[in-house]
TORVEXVEX-678728 format. One line per 2 residues: their letters; for each residue y, x, z of N, C-alpha, C. Coordinates in steps of 0.02 Angstrom, whole numbers, plus 50000, padded with zeros to 5 digits. Layout:
A	Y X Z Y X Z Y X Z ~ ... .
! end
This chain:
MT	56965 54482 53748 56935 54468 53813 56860 54458 53805 ~ 56821 54493 53846 56748 54485 53846 56729 54421 53882 .
VV	56696 54375 53846 56672 54313 53876 56597 54309 53864 ~ 56559 54297 53917 56486 54293 53912 56463 54222 53921 .
AL	56426 54196 53872 56396 54129 53877 56321 54138 53889 ~ 56293 54098 53934 56222 54107 53952 56176 54098 53892 .
EQ	56195 54055 53846 56151 54044 53788 56147 54105 53743 ~ 56192 54152 53752 56190 54213 53712 56140 54264 53740 .
LP	56117 54254 53800 56073 54302 53833 56000 54290 53813 ~ 55960 54343 53808 55889 54334 53790 55851 54297 53844 .
AM	55800 54261 53824 55758 54224 53871 55717 54272 53914 ~ 55705 54252 53976 55665 54292 54021 55594 54265 54026 .
DV	55546 54309 54036 55476 54290 54040 55457 54281 54113 ~ 55483 54229 54144 55473 54217 54216 55399 54203 54231 .
AD	55367 54165 54188 55299 54141 54203 55249 54197 54214 ~ 55257 54254 54181 55208 54308 54186 55216 54351 54249 .
RT	55270 54340 54286 55283 54384 54343 55233 54375 54400 ~ 55208 54314 54408 55162 54301 54463 55098 54342 54456 .
AR	55075 54353 54396 55014 54392 54386 55023 54463 54414 ~ 55083 54491 54406 55095 54559 54431 55098 54560 54507 .
VR	55119 54504 54536 55118 54499 54610 55047 54494 54635 ~ 55006 54454 54602 54936 54447 54624 54898 54513 54621 .
ER	54917 54556 54574 54884 54621 54569 54892 54663 54632 ~ 54940 54646 54674 54954 54684 54734 54922 54654 54797 .
FD	54887 54599 54788 54857 54566 54846 54805 54610 54881 ~ 54761 54642 54843 54708 54682 54874 54736 54738 54916 .
DA	54786 54774 54890 54815 54829 54928 54850 54804 54991 ~ 54877 54743 54988 54911 54715 55046 54863 54681 55094 .
GV	54800 54673 55074 54750 54642 55118 54760 54567 55126 ~ 54781 54533 55072 54793 54461 55076 54757 54426 55018 .
DA	54746 54360 55028 54719 54318 54976 54772 54273 54945 ~ 54828 54266 54981 54883 54223 54959 54947 54251 54990 .
LL	55004 54231 54960 55068 54254 54985 55115 54195 54990 ~ 55146 54187 55048 55198 54136 55057 55266 54169 55047 .
VT	55299 54151 54993 55363 54181 54975 55419 54138 55003 ~ 55458 54167 55048 55512 54130 55080 55581 54160 55066 .
HL	55583 54222 55043 55647 54254 55026 55672 54224 54961 ~ 55730 54191 54962 55752 54151 54905 55760 54191 54840 .
PN	55786 54253 54841 55787 54291 54778 55717 54301 54749 ~ 55666 54308 54791 55598 54315 54766 55572 54249 54738 .
VR	55590 54194 54770 55571 54128 54743 55603 54119 54674 ~ 55666 54137 54669 55700 54131 54604 55666 54175 54552 .
YL	55650 54237 54570 55620 54283 54523 55554 54256 54495 ~ 55516 54222 54537 55449 54198 54516 55449 54129 54485 .
TG	55504 54091 54494 55504 54021 54471 55564 54002 54429 ~ 55620 54038 54434 55681 54018 54401 55722 53969 54441 .
FT	55699 53950 54501 55734 53901 54542 55795 53933 54576 ~ 55853 53899 54573 55915 53928 54598 55943 53892 54659 .
GS	55905 53846 54688 55931 53809 54745 55931 53850 54809 ~ 55955 53818 54864 55965 53854 54927 55909 53843 54977 .
SA	55857 53807 54958 55801 53794 55004 55737 53787 54964 ~ 55689 53832 54978 55625 53829 54942 55576 53878 54972 .
ML	55512 53864 54962 55458 53911 54977 55409 53908 54920 ~ 55374 53963 54909 55324 53965 54856 55260 53995 54883 .
LV	55205 53960 54876 55140 53985 54896 55104 54010 54833 ~ 55087 54074 54834 55051 54104 54778 54980 54117 54801 .
TG	54932 54082 54773 54861 54094 54788 54831 54133 54730 ~ 54766 54143 54733 54734 54181 54680 54736 54148 54613 .
DA	54742 54081 54612 54740 54046 54547 54789 53988 54542 ~ 54835 53982 54589 54881 53926 54587 54948 53944 54618 .
LV	54998 53902 54602 55064 53907 54632 55082 53839 54662 ~ 55107 53839 54723 55132 53778 54754 55204 53791 54775 .
FT	55250 53751 54748 55321 53758 54762 55343 53699 54805 ~ 55383 53713 54855 55408 53659 54897 55482 53667 54911 .
SD	55516 53610 54913 55587 53608 54931 55601 53539 54960 ~ 55665 53525 54972 55682 53460 55000 55708 53413 54946 .
GR	55724 53352 54967 55741 53299 54919 55802 53313 54877 ~ 55847 53356 54900 55906 53372 54861 55888 53403 54793 .
YR	55830 53436 54792 55812 53475 54733 55753 53446 54694 ~ 55738 53383 54705 55681 53353 54671 55688 53360 54595 .
TQ	55744 53340 54568 55754 53343 54496 55764 53415 54472 ~ 55807 53452 54508 55822 53520 54488 55760 53564 54487 .
AG	55717 53557 54537 55657 53599 54539 55613 53586 54478 ~ 55603 53523 54462 55561 53507 54404 55591 53535 54340 .
EQ	55656 53527 54332 55688 53551 54271 55685 53627 54265 ~ 55701 53662 54320 55705 53735 54316 55636 53768 54310 .
LT	55587 53743 54345 55520 53772 54338 55492 53758 54269 ~ 55504 53699 54242 55481 53684 54175 55515 53728 54123 .
AA	55581 53737 54131 55618 53779 54084 55594 53851 54086 ~ 55572 53873 54145 55547 53942 54151 55474 53949 54130 .
GV	55442 53894 54114 55372 53897 54094 55325 53909 54152 ~ 55346 53892 54212 55305 53905 54272 55262 53844 54287 .
DA	55197 53854 54288 55149 53800 54302 55135 53799 54377 ~ 55171 53756 54413 55163 53752 54485 55160 53679 54507 .
HI	55123 53668 54561 55124 53602 54593 55187 53599 54636 ~ 55227 53547 54627 55290 53541 54664 55282 53489 54719 .
EI	55295 53511 54780 55294 53468 54839 55365 53460 54865 ~ 55389 53399 54871 55455 53386 54899 55446 53354 54967 .
GA	55472 53387 55018 55465 53361 55086 55532 53347 55117 ~ 55535 53296 55159 55598 53277 55190 55620 53328 55242 .
TV	55572 53363 55273 55588 53412 55324 55552 53478 55309 ~ 55577 53532 55339 55544 53597 55331 55473 53593 55358 .
AG	55465 53558 55415 55398 53552 55444 55351 53517 55396 ~ 55377 53464 55363 55335 53429 55315 55318 53472 55255 .
QR	55365 53513 55233 55352 53558 55177 55297 53608 55195 ~ 55300 53635 55256 55249 53683 55278 55180 53650 55281 .
EG	55179 53588 55304 55115 53552 55307 55086 53543 55237 ~ 55130 53530 55188 55107 53523 55120 55078 53587 55092 .
LA	55108 53644 55110 55082 53708 55089 55014 53722 55121 ~ 55009 53705 55184 54945 53716 55220 54888 53678 55187 .
AA	54903 53617 55165 54851 53576 55134 54828 53605 55067 ~ 54869 53647 55037 54851 53675 54972 54808 53737 54977 .
LP	54799 53764 55037 54761 53826 55046 54687 53814 55050 ~ 54646 53856 55019 54574 53853 55029 54559 53871 55103 .
PA	54499 53857 55127 54484 53872 55197 54485 53947 55212 ~ 54509 53963 55271 54504 54030 55300 54523 54087 55253 .
VR	54585 54085 55229 54609 54140 55187 54661 54180 55226 ~ 54672 54241 55203 54723 54285 55233 54788 54272 55195 .
VG	54838 54248 55232 54902 54228 55202 54954 54281 55219 ~ 54983 54311 55168 55036 54360 55179 55103 54326 55191 .
LE	55139 54351 55240 55208 54329 55253 55255 54387 55236 ~ 55312 54371 55209 55362 54422 55194 55395 54443 55260 .
AH	55373 54499 55287 55392 54517 55355 55468 54522 55364 ~ 55503 54546 55313 55575 54555 55319 55613 54489 55314 .
AV	55581 54435 55293 55615 54372 55280 55593 54316 55327 ~ 55550 54331 55375 55524 54280 55420 55545 54298 55491 .
TW	55579 54252 55525 55598 54264 55594 55538 54255 55640 ~ 55547 54277 55702 55494 54268 55751 55478 54194 55761 .
AQ	55531 54152 55764 55521 54080 55773 55483 54050 55714 ~ 55500 54071 55654 55466 54046 55595 55393 54068 55594 .
QR	55380 54130 55615 55311 54154 55617 55270 54112 55666 ~ 55299 54096 55723 55262 54056 55772 55246 53987 55744 .
EL	55295 53956 55710 55283 53890 55681 55231 53894 55626 ~ 55234 53946 55584 55185 53953 55531 55115 53965 55559 .
AR	55112 54002 55614 55047 54014 55646 55017 53948 55671 ~ 55061 53903 55693 55036 53837 55715 55012 53796 55656 .
VL	55053 53794 55603 55036 53752 55546 54976 53780 55508 ~ 54973 53846 55504 54919 53879 55466 54866 53906 55514 .
GG	54851 53869 55565 54808 53893 55618 54738 53914 55596 ~ 54714 53887 55542 54647 53906 55518 54646 53967 55474 .
HE	54703 54001 55468 54709 54058 55423 54737 54118 55460 ~ 54719 54177 55436 54746 54239 55464 54813 54253 55430 .
LV	54865 54265 55470 54930 54281 55443 54939 54357 55443 ~ 54959 54384 55386 54964 54456 55377 55036 54474 55359 .
PT	55069 54518 55397 55137 54539 55376 55133 54584 55314 ~ 55175 54570 55266 55177 54611 55205 55247 54640 55196 .
DG	55249 54694 55159 55312 54730 55150 55325 54740 55075 ~ 55370 54700 55048 55395 54712 54981 55348 54701 54923 .
IV	55302 54653 54929 55256 54641 54872 55295 54620 54810 ~ 55338 54570 54818 55376 54546 54760 55431 54596 54742 .
ER	55462 54625 54793 55516 54673 54779 55491 54733 54739 ~ 55430 54752 54751 55402 54809 54714 55396 54792 54639 .
VR	55380 54730 54624 55378 54709 54554 55449 54704 54525 ~ 55495 54681 54566 55564 54672 54543 55599 54739 54528 .
RV	55574 54793 54555 55608 54858 54546 55616 54878 54473 ~ 55567 54863 54432 55571 54880 54361 55595 54818 54324 .
KE	55653 54824 54293 55685 54766 54261 55660 54757 54190 ~ 55649 54695 54172 55633 54677 54103 55696 54683 54061 .
PA	55688 54692 53995 55747 54697 53952 55796 54638 53961 ~ 55770 54578 53970 55815 54520 53978 55853 54524 54044 .
EV	55823 54554 54095 55860 54563 54158 55915 54615 54149 ~ 55898 54670 54115 55949 54721 54102 56007 54691 54062 .
AR	55991 54647 54016 56044 54616 53975 56092 54576 54019 ~ 56067 54543 54070 56110 54505 54115 56153 54551 54159 .
IR	56123 54605 54183 56162 54653 54222 56215 54686 54178 ~ 56196 54702 54117 56244 54731 54069 56302 54683 54056 .
AA	56286 54619 54049 56339 54570 54037 56386 54565 54097 ~ 56357 54568 54158 56399 54566 54218 56443 54628 54222 .
CA	56416 54685 54202 56455 54747 54201 56511 54743 54149 ~ 56496 54715 54091 56547 54710 54039 56604 54666 54061 .
IA	56588 54611 54095 56640 54567 54121 56684 54604 54171 ~ 56652 54641 54216 56690 54679 54267 56734 54732 54233 .
DD	56706 54768 54185 56745 54818 54148 56809 54786 54119 ~ 56799 54730 54085 56854 54698 54049 56906 54670 54098 .
AL	56882 54641 54153 56929 54613 54202 56972 54668 54233 ~ 56940 54724 54251 56979 54778 54281 57030 54806 54232 .
GS	57010 54813 54169 57056 54839 54119 57117 54794 54111 ~ 57107 54729 54117 57163 54683 54109 57210 54684 54169 .
LL	57186 54706 54227 57225 54701 54288 57257 54766 54311 ~ 57229 54823 54293 57254 54886 54320 57330 54895 54311 .
PR	57360 54876 54254 57432 54885 54248 57472 54848 54302 ~ 57443 54796 54331 57478 54759 54383 57487 54799 54448 .
LA	57447 54852 54457 57455 54892 54517 57526 54922 54521 ~ 57558 54932 54464 57626 54958 54465 57676 54909 54495 .
DR	57657 54846 54501 57701 54795 54530 57692 54788 54605 ~ 57654 54833 54636 57643 54836 54709 57612 54771 54736 .
PT	57557 54748 54707 57524 54689 54736 57494 54706 54803 ~ 57478 54656 54843 57439 54668 54903 57367 54680 54883 .
ER	57331 54714 54926 57259 54724 54914 57224 54657 54905 ~ 57242 54609 54948 57210 54544 54947 57223 54507 54881 .
DF	57285 54510 54857 57301 54476 54795 57265 54508 54735 ~ 57261 54574 54736 57227 54607 54680 57153 54590 54680 .
AL	57122 54587 54739 57051 54567 54744 57041 54496 54719 ~ 57086 54451 54736 57081 54382 54713 57089 54378 54637 .
DL	57136 54417 54610 57145 54417 54538 57082 54442 54502 ~ 57048 54492 54531 56986 54517 54501 56935 54460 54496 .
EI	56927 54423 54550 56878 54368 54548 56896 54316 54495 ~ 56960 54298 54492 56981 54247 54443 56968 54272 54372 .
EM	56986 54334 54359 56977 54360 54291 56903 54365 54272 ~ 56860 54382 54320 56788 54385 54305 56760 54315 54293 .
RR	56782 54267 54331 56759 54198 54319 56783 54172 54252 ~ 56843 54190 54232 56868 54169 54166 56824 54195 54110 .
RG	56791 54251 54122 56750 54283 54071 56677 54261 54074 ~ 56660 54215 54119 56592 54188 54120 56552 54204 54181 .
AS	56579 54242 54229 56542 54257 54291 56540 54195 54335 ~ 56486 54189 54374 56482 54132 54420 56515 54148 54487 .
GN	56532 54212 54498 56565 54231 54560 56559 54306 54572 ~ 56583 54327 54630 56576 54397 54650 56505 54413 54670 .
SF	56482 54474 54656 56416 54494 54681 56421 54518 54753 ~ 56481 54531 54778 56495 54546 54848 56571 54541 54856 .
DP	56594 54537 54919 56666 54535 54930 56697 54600 54905 ~ 56745 54597 54860 56772 54658 54831 56810 54700 54883 .
IV	56811 54765 54871 56848 54812 54912 56908 54836 54871 ~ 56967 54826 54897 57027 54855 54868 57062 54889 54926 .
AS	57059 54955 54928 57081 54993 54986 57131 55047 54963 ~ 57193 55039 54983 57246 55084 54961 57268 55130 55016 .
GP	57291 55190 54996 57317 55238 55045 57267 55253 55100 ~ 57288 55252 55163 57243 55268 55218 57184 55220 55225 .
NG	57191 55159 55199 57135 55111 55203 57075 55136 55163 ~ 57086 55178 55113 57031 55204 55073 56984 55249 55111 .
AK	57004 55271 55170 56960 55313 55211 56905 55271 55244 ~ 56909 55205 55239 56858 55160 55266 56814 55137 55208 .
PH	56752 55161 55204 56711 55146 55145 56704 55072 55130 ~ 56702 55030 55181 56695 54957 55170 56756 54920 55196 .
AR	56815 54946 55180 56877 54913 55200 56882 54844 55170 ~ 56910 54797 55207 56923 54730 55180 56993 54728 55151 .
PS	57003 54695 55096 57070 54690 55068 57118 54659 55119 ~ 57176 54689 55125 57226 54668 55175 57290 54647 55140 .
DR	57341 54633 55181 57407 54616 55153 57449 54679 55140 ~ 57419 54737 55146 57454 54799 55131 57468 54802 55056 .
RV	57527 54824 55037 57544 54830 54967 57523 54898 54940 ~ 57502 54898 54877 57484 54960 54843 57549 54997 54825 .
EP	57554 55059 54849 57615 55097 54837 57602 55152 54784 ~ 57654 55171 54748 57647 55225 54699 57627 55290 54733 .
GE	57588 55331 54697 57570 55397 54720 57518 55399 54775 ~ 57478 55346 54781 57424 55347 54831 57358 55325 54798 .
LV	57304 55348 54827 57238 55330 54801 57221 55257 54817 ~ 57190 55224 54768 57168 55155 54777 57095 55150 54757 .
VI	57052 55134 54805 56981 55126 54793 56967 55052 54776 ~ 56937 55040 54718 56922 54972 54695 56847 54967 54682 .
DF	56812 54931 54725 56739 54924 54722 56724 54850 54716 ~ 56691 54829 54661 56684 54758 54649 56627 54746 54599 .
GC	56610 54684 54589 56559 54665 54541 56556 54590 54535 ~ 56517 54566 54487 56511 54494 54477 56439 54476 54461 .
IV	56427 54412 54455 56360 54385 54444 56357 54348 54378 ~ 56306 54362 54338 56293 54326 54276 56220 54303 54278 .
DG	56211 54237 54278 56144 54207 54279 56101 54237 54336 ~ 56133 54247 54393 56098 54271 54453 56098 54346 54461 .
YC	56116 54385 54411 56110 54457 54413 56178 54489 54425 ~ 56177 54542 54465 56239 54573 54491 56261 54634 54452 .
SD	56325 54649 54458 56352 54713 54436 56387 54746 54495 ~ 56398 54811 54489 56429 54849 54544 56464 54909 54513 .
MT	56529 54917 54528 56567 54973 54500 56623 54991 54548 ~ 56638 55055 54554 56696 55078 54591 56736 55126 54549 .
RT	56801 55116 54549 56847 55164 54520 56902 55179 54572 ~ 56926 55240 54573 56981 55260 54616 57038 55283 54572 .
VS	57097 55252 54580 57153 55264 54536 57216 55275 54578 ~ 57269 55294 54544 57335 55302 54576 57389 55284 54526 .
VG	57439 55248 54550 57498 55234 54509 57544 55295 54515 ~ 57541 55338 54465 57578 55401 54469 57537 55455 54503 .
DP	57563 55514 54506 57528 55572 54533 57521 55566 54609 ~ 57459 55568 54635 57450 55562 54708 57458 55628 54745 .
GR	57468 55683 54709 57476 55747 54741 57415 55792 54733 ~ 57425 55855 54748 57374 55906 54735 57310 55894 54774 .
EA	57315 55879 54840 57254 55871 54880 57214 55811 54856 ~ 57248 55755 54843 57213 55696 54819 57180 55709 54752 .
RR	57214 55745 54708 57183 55761 54643 57121 55803 54652 ~ 57122 55850 54700 57063 55892 54711 57005 55850 54737 .
VW	57018 55806 54784 56965 55762 54809 56935 55722 54752 ~ 56978 55692 54711 56955 55651 54655 56912 55693 54607 .
DV	56935 55753 54592 56898 55796 54545 56828 55813 54573 ~ 56824 55826 54638 56760 55843 54668 56713 55783 54666 .
VR	56738 55725 54683 56696 55665 54682 56675 55649 54610 ~ 56719 55658 54563 56701 55647 54493 56645 55695 54472 .
ES	56651 55758 54491 56598 55806 54475 56533 55787 54510 ~ 56537 55766 54572 56478 55745 54610 56444 55686 54576 .
QW	56484 55638 54556 56455 55578 54524 56422 55595 54458 ~ 56451 55641 54421 56421 55663 54358 56355 55698 54371 .
AG	56353 55741 54423 56291 55776 54439 56236 55727 54458 ~ 56254 55675 54495 56205 55624 54513 56179 55587 54453 .
RE	56224 55568 54408 56202 55533 54347 56157 55577 54305 ~ 56171 55641 54301 56130 55687 54263 56060 55695 54294 .
AV	56055 55684 54360 55990 55691 54394 55946 55630 54386 ~ 55975 55574 54366 55937 55512 54360 55893 55514 54298 .
RA	55828 55501 54307 55780 55495 54253 55715 55471 54282 ~ 55673 55443 54241 55607 55420 54265 55569 55479 54294 .
GA	55541 55469 54353 55503 55522 54386 55543 55562 54436 ~ 55609 55556 54434 55651 55593 54482 55648 55559 54550 .
GC	55647 55599 54602 55649 55572 54669 55718 55546 54686 ~ 55721 55490 54721 55786 55463 54740 55824 55512 54785 .
AE	55788 55547 54828 55820 55597 54870 55848 55655 54829 ~ 55815 55670 54773 55839 55723 54728 55906 55704 54697 .
VD	55914 55641 54678 55978 55618 54650 56032 55621 54703 ~ 56015 55599 54763 56063 55603 54819 56085 55675 54831 .
RA	56037 55720 54830 56053 55791 54843 56098 55820 54789 ~ 56089 55799 54727 56131 55825 54673 56204 55807 54686 .
CR	56216 55746 54709 56285 55726 54726 56310 55762 54788 ~ 56268 55763 54838 56289 55789 54903 56304 55864 54901 .
DV	56267 55901 54860 56277 55973 54856 56347 55990 54830 ~ 56371 55951 54781 56437 55964 54753 56491 55953 54806 .
IA	56484 55899 54843 56535 55884 54894 56531 55933 54952 ~ 56471 55953 54970 56463 56003 55024 56495 56069 55004 .
AA	56486 56090 54941 56514 56153 54919 56590 56153 54922 ~ 56620 56094 54917 56693 56089 54921 56718 56085 54993 .
GW	56671 56081 55041 56691 56081 55111 56696 56013 55142 ~ 56672 55961 55108 56679 55893 55134 56611 55859 55148 .
AD	56562 55898 55166 56495 55869 55177 56497 55813 55229 ~ 56536 55823 55282 56538 55773 55336 56579 55711 55317 .
SF	56612 55714 55259 56653 55657 55238 56619 55614 55186 ~ 56558 55631 55168 56516 55589 55125 56467 55554 55172 .
VH	56484 55493 55192 56453 55462 55251 56403 55407 55234 ~ 56384 55400 55171 56336 55348 55153 56288 55375 55100 .
GT	56237 55336 55084 56191 55356 55032 56224 55356 54964 ~ 56190 55385 54916 56218 55392 54849 56213 55328 54808 .
GH	56166 55285 54823 56160 55225 54783 56105 55179 54805 ~ 56094 55127 54765 56046 55075 54781 56027 55038 54717 .
GV	55972 55003 54721 55953 54960 54665 55999 54900 54659 ~ 56003 54873 54598 56044 54815 54583 56003 54766 54541 .
GL	56009 54703 54556 55973 54652 54518 55993 54583 54540 ~ 55945 54543 54561 55961 54478 54590 55998 54484 54656 .
EI	55993 54542 54687 56031 54557 54747 56074 54619 54734 ~ 56130 54623 54767 56174 54679 54756 56146 54743 54787 .
HE	56107 54736 54839 56073 54794 54868 55998 54778 54870 ~ 55960 54813 54829 55888 54805 54829 55856 54872 54815 .
DP	55790 54874 54817 55753 54936 54804 55763 54957 54731 ~ 55764 55023 54719 55753 55078 54766 55819 55102 54796 .
RV	55815 55130 54857 55873 55163 54887 55880 55233 54858 ~ 55941 55255 54849 55954 55324 54827 55990 55357 54886 .
AA	55951 55391 54927 55978 55420 54989 55938 55481 55009 ~ 55965 55520 55054 55932 55581 55075 55864 55567 55106 .
SA	55857 55510 55140 55794 55494 55174 55746 55454 55131 ~ 55766 55438 55069 55724 55396 55026 55663 55434 55001 .
RD	55607 55398 54999 55545 55427 54973 55526 55399 54905 ~ 55568 55354 54879 55553 55322 54816 55562 55370 54757 .
TL	55527 55354 54703 55535 55389 54640 55561 55340 54588 ~ 55610 55360 54550 55639 55316 54500 55589 55302 54444 .
ER	55590 55241 54420 55546 55220 54366 55587 55197 54306 ~ 55560 55205 54248 55593 55182 54187 55604 55107 54192 .
GS	55666 55086 54184 55683 55015 54189 55714 54996 54255 ~ 55712 55040 54304 55748 55026 54367 55823 55029 54354 .
VV	55861 54989 54391 55934 54990 54386 55961 55011 54454 ~ 56001 55064 54455 56027 55091 54518 56101 55109 54509 .
TV	56134 55117 54566 56203 55142 54566 56203 55216 54584 ~ 56256 55250 54562 56270 55319 54583 56342 55318 54606 .
EP	56352 55325 54673 56419 55312 54701 56436 55358 54759 ~ 56444 55423 54746 56466 55468 54800 56538 55454 54819 .
GV	56557 55476 54879 56626 55467 54901 56645 55517 54953 ~ 56710 55528 54960 56738 55570 55012 56792 55529 55047 .
YL	56791 55528 55113 56836 55486 55152 56870 55528 55205 ~ 56936 55531 55202 56974 55574 55247 57019 55530 55290 .
PG	57000 55518 55353 57039 55473 55397 57112 55493 55400 ~ 57154 55442 55394 57226 55453 55396 57255 55473 55330 .
VG	57213 55491 55282 57236 55513 55216 57218 55463 55162 ~ 57153 55451 55155 57129 55405 55104 57059 55425 55082 .
GV	57036 55396 55029 56968 55409 55007 56961 55403 54932 ~ 56905 55429 54908 56887 55424 54837 56814 55405 54832 .
RI	56799 55354 54793 56730 55339 54775 56729 55321 54700 ~ 56680 55347 54666 56671 55331 54595 56599 55309 54586 .
ED	56589 55253 54554 56522 55223 54550 56508 55193 54482 ~ 56448 55206 54457 56422 55172 54398 56355 55139 54415 .
TV	56341 55086 54380 56274 55056 54379 56240 55081 54316 ~ 56179 55108 54323 56143 55137 54266 56072 55110 54264 .
VV	56043 55108 54205 55972 55092 54198 55934 55157 54184 ~ 55879 55166 54219 55840 55227 54214 55801 55227 54148 .
TS	55805 55282 54112 55766 55290 54051 55717 55347 54061 ~ 55675 55359 54011 55623 55410 54018 55654 55480 54024 .
DG	55713 55490 53995 55743 55557 53996 55814 55558 54024 ~ 55834 55506 54059 55902 55506 54087 55922 55439 54114 .
AE	55986 55423 54105 56014 55361 54130 56063 55333 54079 ~ 56057 55269 54065 56104 55236 54020 56154 55197 54062 .
PL	56219 55213 54057 56268 55178 54098 56277 55106 54075 ~ 56280 55061 54123 56294 54991 54109 56367 54974 54123 .
TE	56397 55011 54170 56469 55007 54181 56500 55061 54138 ~ 56548 55042 54098 56576 55089 54048 56651 55099 54055 .
FP	56681 55074 54108 56753 55080 54114 56772 55154 54123 ~ 56826 55176 54090 56845 55247 54095 56859 55269 54166 .
KD	56849 55334 54177 56863 55364 54243 56926 55406 54236 ~ 56983 55375 54249 57047 55409 54246 57081 55398 54313 .
LI	57109 55451 54341 57142 55445 54406 57211 55414 54400 ~ 57252 55440 54357 57323 55421 54357 57335 55367 54304 .
L	57365 55312 54325 57381 55257 54279 57447 55271 54244 .
! end
């Protein structure tokens, strides 16, 4: 059994990340950035709590949270080597006032546009009345796109746990478990191996339920000779994994085998297209062309993939409309699928890290249709 202990993982260089964020201030037209999206706060400080804000100025960091995290904040920022002034406020309003007091006069303060509600913007405009507020788009996320080796190690560990958990459970499909029970067993087995939880609610979709790409596990029993889509992942030290396999207990029949073969070929074509410098739309097209040639273009109803890291869905997107270019060190999924209402579906997915000349798979579980 694969068991991952956090002390076995390489240390991360959290403290140096802020410098890479500051390098983007000029292009964004800001002098400081108020980070409110919690995954970004964690990325820059190592803090794992549920309430925090981080003010990044040209030469200082000010971190604020509430009294629940007074001790935790100090411990985690110190452990990460982050030199920040920590403000603990009883209320969110008080925390914002503390951040305002830390700002030099009349600076342009960037707000994370995707993470700030209209009500929050209005309150920040009141508190930061002497400063210009500037909406920003993805300053921290752009830095997060390229993973450090220690981040890849955590994603790899999460993938290894998922691989091992699935391998231990697949024989149970012959006992006709319900989709819900199998999904629960996956979570338990991943936690036993060191995961802190699911990276998203798992999908276990059997028979006709497989035609719904995001089906929720139900009380339907898995029957022999039908396709079963299993899409799941776990979290290790904050980092996610994501994998899909489609299997059948016994032969699902000629049509189902053909669908599976086409999706398998499509997924391989997409993986072969992944490399540093490749356009994300190019990878999507490599998958989509195979499925279109088989006559199922209209049955591939989602993008080919997405970035994976502290969030299960993050930049870059791998889709027909994407304008991003893959970079060495990015971690993305390749997950084409075909969904036939009333019949079932097939999706096959790997998480891979982009290299200079290809893609290294982090999910390594075999791709076999028939159990």
